[in-house]
C-alpha positions in Angstrom: 5.4 -53.6 -46.4 3.7 -52.7 -43.0 4.2 -54.5 -39.7 1.3 -55.5 -37.2 1.5 -56.0 -33.7 -1.9 -57.3 -32.7 -4.0 -59.3 -30.4 -7.7 -60.3 -30.1 -9.7 -61.2 -26.9 -13.1 -62.5 -26.3 -15.7 -59.9 -25.1 -18.8 -61.2 -22.8 -20.2 -58.0 -22.4 -20.5 -56.1 -25.5 -22.4 -53.1 -24.2 -20.2 -52.7 -21.4 -16.9 -52.8 -23.3 -18.6 -50.4 -26.0 -19.5 -47.9 -23.0 -15.9 -47.9 -21.5 -14.6 -47.2 -25.0 -16.8 -44.3 -25.6 -16.1 -42.8 -22.2 -12.1 -43.0 -22.4 -10.5 -39.9 -22.8 -7.9 -41.3 -25.4 -10.6 -42.6 -27.6 -11.3 -40.5 -31.1 -12.9 -41.4 -34.2 -15.3 -44.0 -33.5 -16.8 -45.4 -36.7 -18.9 -48.4 -37.7 -17.2 -51.2 -39.6 -18.3 -53.9 -41.8 -15.9 -56.3 -43.1 -16.5 -59.3 -45.3 -13.6 -61.4 -46.2 -13.0 -64.4 -48.4 -9.8 -66.4 -48.0 -8.1 -68.1 -50.8 -5.4 -70.8 -51.0 -2.7 -70.7 -53.7 -1.4 -74.3 -53.6 1.4 -73.6 -55.9 3.4 -71.4 -53.5 1.4 -72.7 -50.6 0.1 -68.9 -49.7 -3.3 -67.8 -48.6 -4.5 -64.3 -49.2 -7.6 -62.5 -48.4 -10.1 -60.6 -50.5 -11.9 -57.9 -48.2 -14.9 -55.7 -48.8 -14.7 -53.1 -46.3 -17.3 -50.2 -45.2 -16.5 -47.8 -42.7 -19.0 -45.0 -41.4 -19.5 -42.3 -38.9 -22.7 -40.9 -37.8 -24.0 -42.3 -41.4 -21.5 -40.6 -43.1 -19.5 -42.6 -45.3 -15.8 -42.8 -44.2 -14.6 -45.4 -46.9 -15.5 -48.2 -48.9 -13.0 -50.4 -50.8 -12.0 -53.8 -51.8 -8.6 -54.8 -50.3 -6.4 -57.6 -51.5 -3.9 -58.7 -48.4 -1.1 -61.3 -48.2 0.3 -61.7 -45.0 3.3 -63.4 -43.6 2.1 -64.3 -40.0 3.2 -65.5 -36.6 1.4 -66.0 -33.6 2.5 -66.6 -30.0 0.6 -66.8 -26.8 -2.3 -64.8 -28.8 0.0 -61.9 -30.1 0.3 -61.7 -33.9 3.2 -60.4 -35.6 2.3 -60.0 -39.3 4.0 -58.4 -42.2 1.5 -57.6 -44.9 1.1 -56.4 -48.5 -2.2 -54.7 -49.3 -3.7 -53.4 -52.6 -6.8 -51.3 -52.4 -9.4 -51.7 -55.2 -12.6 -49.9 -55.8 -15.6 -51.4 -53.3 -17.6 -52.3 -56.3 -14.8 -54.6 -57.8 -15.3 -57.1 -54.7 -17.7 -59.3 -56.9 -15.5 -59.3 -59.9 -12.4 -60.0 -57.9 -13.8 -63.0 -56.4 -15.1 -64.2 -59.9 -11.3 -63.5 -61.1 -9.7 -65.4 -58.7 -12.5 -68.4 -58.8 -11.9 -68.5 -62.6 -8.1 -69.0 -62.1 -8.8 -72.1 -59.8 -7.8 -70.6 -56.6 -9.5 -72.5 -53.7 -11.6 -70.6 -51.7 -11.3 -71.7 -47.9 -13.2 -69.4 -45.6 -15.7 -66.5 -45.5 -15.8 -64.1 -42.3 -18.0 -61.1 -41.6 -16.9 -58.8 -38.8 -19.4 -56.0 -37.9 -18.8 -53.5 -35.1 -16.9 -50.2 -34.0 -13.4 -49.1 -34.9 -11.8 -46.4 -32.8 -8.3 -44.8 -32.5 -6.6 -45.1 -29.1 -4.0 -42.1 -28.7 -2.1 -42.9 -25.2 0.8 -44.5 -26.5 3.6 -43.3 -28.5 2.3 -45.1 -31.6 -1.4 -44.9 -32.5 -3.3 -47.9 -31.5 -6.3 -49.1 -33.5 -9.2 -50.7 -31.8 -12.1 -52.6 -32.9 -15.0 -54.2 -31.1 -16.5 -56.7 -33.6 -19.0 -59.4 -34.0 -17.2 -62.1 -35.9 -19.3 -64.7 -37.7 -21.0 -66.9 -35.2 -17.9 -66.9 -33.0 -19.2 -64.1 -30.6 -17.7 -60.6 -29.9 -14.0 -59.5 -29.8 -12.0 -56.8 -28.8 -9.2 -56.3 -31.5 -6.2 -53.9 -30.7 -3.4 -53.4 -33.5 -0.5 -51.1 -34.0 0.7 -51.0 -37.8 4.5 -50.0 -37.9 7.2 -49.9 -40.4 8.8 -53.5 -40.7 12.1 -52.0 -39.9 11.1 -51.0 -36.3 13.4 -52.5 -33.7 12.6 -55.4 -31.4 12.9 -53.1 -28.4 10.0 -50.9 -29.5 8.0 -54.1 -30.7 8.4 -55.2 -26.9 7.3 -52.1 -25.8 4.3 -52.3 -28.1 3.1 -55.6 -26.8 3.2 -54.4 -23.4 1.2 -51.8 -24.6 -1.4 -54.1 -25.9 -1.6 -55.8 -22.4 -1.9 -52.3 -20.7 -4.8 -51.8 -22.9 -6.7 -54.9 -22.3 -6.2 -53.9 -18.5 -7.7 -50.3 -19.0 -10.9 -51.8 -20.5 -11.2 -54.6 -17.9 -10.6 -57.4 -20.4 -8.9 -60.4 -18.7 -5.8 -61.6 -20.3 -7.4 -65.1 -20.0 -9.9 -63.8 -22.7 -7.1 -63.4 -25.4 -7.7 -66.0 -28.2 -4.5 -67.7 -29.3 -5.7 -68.9 -32.3 -6.3 -67.2 -35.8 -9.9 -66.6 -36.8 -9.5 -69.0 -39.6 -8.7 -71.8 -37.3 -11.7 -71.1 -35.3 -13.9 -71.0 -38.1 -12.8 -74.3 -39.3 -12.7 -76.3 -36.1 
């Protein structure tokens, strides 16, 4: 099981942020990303899960396309998410059949979310940081930054990673006040 340490912040000048990302010497692997998420809720075990169709391209070259099933144990404090997740990857073309399967099993479909934008690797810290600049539904543009680590990493390292998240915001001139303290699911349903 992987652990994510992440945050998202509102971006009000998409073009300027994209330019800063592209000019930073620690940035690599720019890709175009499109993610379509459908969330389900299983009332028998009081658990939500996500079915994602994901497409990643670099310079019109397909990097990956897949359907991903994800279940998370989530927590959020002051906008910092710490999630333990389990993911299963399926072929891209299985997305509609997977939705049909869960629909036919009586799972409750709760939210649809679309995220489109850019994805980068940021190689400044001890652990690799994933950055995405994404437009989400009609909520606007977001700067998402995430470390994916082994769940056994100790709290001292997690605290350092959280500080790295704040440092990354500063590097790209994103005010701490722009951190979104809610999950996307809460924002979409409110």
